[in-house]
N, C-alpha and C positions, 0 to 999 in steps of 0.2 A: 324585579329586584336587581338582576344582572345589569340592566340598562341604567338603573339609578346608581349602582356602585361605579359603573364606568363613568357616568357623569360626575360623580363625586371625585373620582381619581383625576379626571381631567381638570376639574375646578381646583383641586389641591395643587396640581402642577402649575396652573395658570397664576393662581394667587401667590404661590411660593416664589415664582420668578418675578411677579410683581413686587414682592418685598425687596428684591435686589434692585429693580429699576426705581423703586421708591428711594432707596439710598442714593442712586444717581440723581434723582430729582432734588433731593436735599442738598447734594453737593452743588448742582447747577444753581439753585437758588442762593446758596451761600456765596458762591462765586459772584453772582450778579449783585448781591447786596454789598459785597466788598468793593466791587467796581463803582457802584453808586455812591458809596461813602467817600470814595476818592474823587468823585466828580467835582465837588466844590473847590478842590485844590487844583483842578485842571489836569490831574494825572489820569483819572479814570475815563475821561471823555473819549480819547482815542481807542480805549480798550473796550468800550461798551458794545460796539457792533460786533467785534470778534467774539466777545463773551456770549452775545445772543446767538450767534451762529453755532458756537460750541454747545449751547443749551438745546439746540435743535436735535442733537444726536440722541440723547435719551428719549426725547419726544418721538423721534422717528422709530426708535425701538418699540415704544409702546404703541405706536400707530400700526406697526406690522403685527404685533401680538394681538391687538384688538381685531384687526382684519382677519387673522386666522381663526380667532375664537368665534367671530360672528359669521364667518364664511362669506364676507363681501369685501371688496377692495376699498381702501381709504386712500384717495389720491392726495399727494402733497399739495398744500394750498399756497405755497410760497411763490412770490413774484420776484423777478429780477430787480436788483437794486438793494438799497440799504434795509436791513431788518428793522431799523428804528421806525420806518414809515410803513412797514408791512402790516396790514390788519391781522394777519395770522399770528404775529408775535404776541399780541395780547391774549389770544386764545391758548397759545402755548404756555404762557406764564400762568394762566388760570389752571390748566391741567397740571402743571408742575406743582402748584400749591395744593390742589386737591389730592394729587397722588402722594405727595410728600406727607400729607396729614393722615391719609387712610391706608396707603399701600402697606406700610409696615404692620399695622394692626391686623389687616385682613390676612396678610401673609402669615403672621404669627398664629392667628386662629386656624388657618388652613393646615398648618403643620401641627399645632398643639392639640387641636380637638381630636383627630384620629389617634394620635399617640396617647392622649388622655383616656380615650375609650379602652385602648388596649391595656393601659396601666391599671385602670379601675377593675377590669375583668380579671386580670392576673392577680391583683391584690386580693380580691374577694375569693379566689380559688386557692391560693397557696398560703394564706395566712396561718392555717393550722400547723404547717410544717416549720414555721419560724417561731422560736421561743419568744414570748412577749408580744407577738403580733407584728404587724407592718404598719408603718405610717403611710396614710393615703396621700393622694396628690393635693388634697385640700387641707392637709395638716391634721386630719383626724387619725386616731390610733385604732387600727382595725385589729381587735383581739377577741371578737365575739361574732357569733352569727348575725345578731341584729345589726352590728356595725358593717358586716360584710354585705347584708342586704341593702343597707343605706349606700354603701359604695357602689353596688350594682345599679341602684337608682340614679346615682350621680353619673355613672357611665352611660345609662340610657339617655339621660338628658344631654350629655355630650354627643351621643350618637344622633339624637334628634337635631342638634345644632349643626352637626356635620352634614346632614342631609340638606341644610340650607346653603351650603357652600356654592353649589351651582348658581343659585340666585345671586350670591355676592359676586361671583366671577362675571355673571351676565351684567350686573350693575356696573362693575368697573369697566368692562369692555364697552358698554353702551355710553357711559360717561365719556370715555376716550373718543368714541365715534362722534358724539355730539360736539365736542370741543375741537377735535383735530381734523375734521373734514372742512373743506372750503365752505365759507359762508355762501348762501344762495346768490347774493349779489355779486360776490367775487367770481363764482362759477359762471354766471351770466356774462360778466364783463370779460372774463378770459375766453369764453366761447365766442363772443362778438369779435374779440381781437384775433382769435384763431381763424374765424371765418373771413375776416377782413384780409388777413395775411394770405390765406389760401386763394381768395378771390383775386387778390393782386397778382399772386403767382400764376393763377390760371390765365388772367388777362395778358400777363407778360409772355407766358408760353404760347398763347394764341397769337399774339402779335408776332412773336419770333417765327411761328409756323407760317403765318401769312407772308412774312418777308422771305422765308425760304422758298415758298411756292412761287412768289413773284420773281425771285432771283432765278429759280430753275426755268421758269417759263421765258424770262427775258434773255438769259444767257444761253439757254439750250434750245428749246422748241422754237421760240420766236426767231432766233438767229438762223436756224436751219430753214424755217419757212421762208424767211427773207432771201436766203441763198437759193431756194427753189425758184422763187419769183424771178430773181436776177438771171439764173441759168435759163429759165424758160424764155425770158425776154431776149437774151443773146441768141438762143437757138432759133427764135423766130426771125431775127435779123439775118442769120446765116443760112436759113433754110433754102433760099433761092440760089445763093452763090456757092455755098459749101455744104451740101446735104450730109456728108460724112461727119463733119465737125458738129453739125446741128444734132445728128443722131447721138453722137458721143455725149453732148451736153444734156440731151434728154435722158440718157441712161444715168448720168450723174445726178440729174434732178430727181429721178425716181429713187435712187439710193438715198439721197438726202431726205426726201419725203418719208421714206421708210424709217430712217433713223429718227426723224422728228416725231413720227407716229409712235415709235417705241418709247421715246422720252416722254411724250405726252401721257402714254399709258402708265409709265412709272410715276409721274406726278399725280395722276388720278388715283393710282393705287395707294399712294402715301396719304391721300385725303380720306378715303374710305375704301378699304380693300374689297374688290368685287367678290372675293372668296367668302366674305361674311354674308353677303346677300345670297350667294349660290349654295353654300354648304352649312351656314350657321357658324357659331363660335367654335364648337367642338371640331367640325371639319376643317375650319381655317387653322386652328391650332395644330391639328394633325398634319396639315400641309406644311406648316412652318417646321414641325419636327422632322418631316421627310426631307426638307431642303437643308436642314442643319448639318454641317460637316461632322459634328460630334453625334454619335448614336443617341437618339432621344426616344423615350417611351412616354406615351400619353395615357393617363388614367382619368376618364371622365366619370365623375360621380353624380353629376346633376346636369341635365341637358335642357331644362326648361328655358324658353327664350327670355332674354332680358332686354331692356331698352337698347336701341341701336348705339347710342353714345357710349353706354357702359361696355357693350361688347367690343366696340372699336377701341376703347381705352385698354381693355384687357388684351386684345390682339396685339396692340403696339407694345404693351408691357412684356408679353411673352417674346415678341420679336427682338426687343432691346435686350432682354435678359439672355436670350440665346446668342445674340451677337457678343455680349460680354463674355459668356462662357467660351465661345470660339476664340476670342482675341486674348483673353487674360487668364482663364482658369487652368489651362492645361489638363482638362478633364477627359476621361474616356467614356463617360456615360452621363446622361442627363435624364432626370425623371420629372415629368410635368403632371401635376394634379390639378384638375379643374372641377370644382365642387361648390358647395354652399347651399343656399336655399333660394326661394323665390325673391327674398328681400335682400340677400347679400350674396355677392359673387366672390368666391374664394379661389385664389391661385397660389400654387406652390411650385417653385422651380428649384430642384435639388441637383447638385453636381458633385462628383467625387474628385474635384480638382484639388489644388494645393492650398486653397483657402486664403485668408488674409485680405478679403475684399473690403474696401472702405468707400463710403460715399464721396469722400474728398479726394479720391484717387483718380478722378477723371474718367471713370469707367461707365458713365451714363446712369449710375444709380440715383444721382440727385434728380435727373430728369424723370426717372420712373416715380420717385417720391412726389415730385410736383404734379405729375399726371394723376397719381392716386389721390392726393390731397385736393385736387380740383373737384373731385366727386365726393369729398368728405370721407375719403377712404384712408386706410392705414397701410404702412409698409414696415415689415420687420425683417431685419437682415441678421443672420447668424453665420459667421464665417471665421472660425478659429484657425490659427495657423495649422496647416496640414489637412484642413478640410474636415468634413464636407461643408460646402456653402449652401445655405437654405434661404431662399427669398420667399417671403409670404406676403401676399397682397390681398386686402379685403376691399371690395368696392360695393357700397350700398346701391341698391337698385331702385330706391324710391317707392317701394310698395310695402 
């Protein structure tokens, strides 16, 4: 009984608020009708698209209400461009019409039925204390016990109807869900567009990475190796005539070769860090934290091995995030959480800096997003002024 009463109270609140949004739906439809009436005169045509965008506001409110009632998210189905060509506009108008016609009625019943039950019971109890009786909510004069009994029966009927309010609230939320969610074809088309964009971004990032590696090898390692070859050739020519100068050139060639080997190791490390193969992702992230100038703590919640490409992406995400903290955040502490499941890798990098981080600020966050989206992952950044800054990345593992 307690659960049923709680459900009824929740339904009363939902439907009562729905009565208010029903008024907004009526206003939106009236506005659109007025604009359409002006279209033949050429006055309403420029105002039609703004009016449709304005009508999306009460629709968005009902979308959020229905999502909370059903406990499942309802994504916005809108596309960029004119609302006149958007397929979601027709579904919005259908919802506005249905909600305008039924929302006020259901809201009135949600408020009136419980109040009617209370009134019927009070009338049946207190009528003897009122000279001449009391007029009931249905217009009957309650001045005798038979009329009081009839009043209680009416109250019982109202109570039975009140118990149906959760069903009415569910119907209203389900109707909103069916009309206000993206159509299956739209979802598929948007998904294809999203995957096309992320694939293009991944290819662009891959091409940029290859060009960087080629540039590093050409300008650094290759140039130093060429210098070693030249120095060894000159030393060979000087060996008979000037052994001291030849020895000096050999020492320089050795130093140059050592520098070339160090640069080559750096390039190889940027392709796939050896730490990942030696220590795994958790150990590699701990090594990054140890090298970070800002004190960093690592909390590993799940250490099961993931695909090598996913672990490499996660490693570079942490490395770039720590570089951002060091350069821009002004933080005194960084907390890194590595978790998730076998199918999803979860990363969280939190710092206590001054906040205000933005992807458009040139801090490398856009590159982290592209790296995550290349794996069909997500990035969420929370960085209010004054901090803290929290970067959350989820990478699917394909299992």
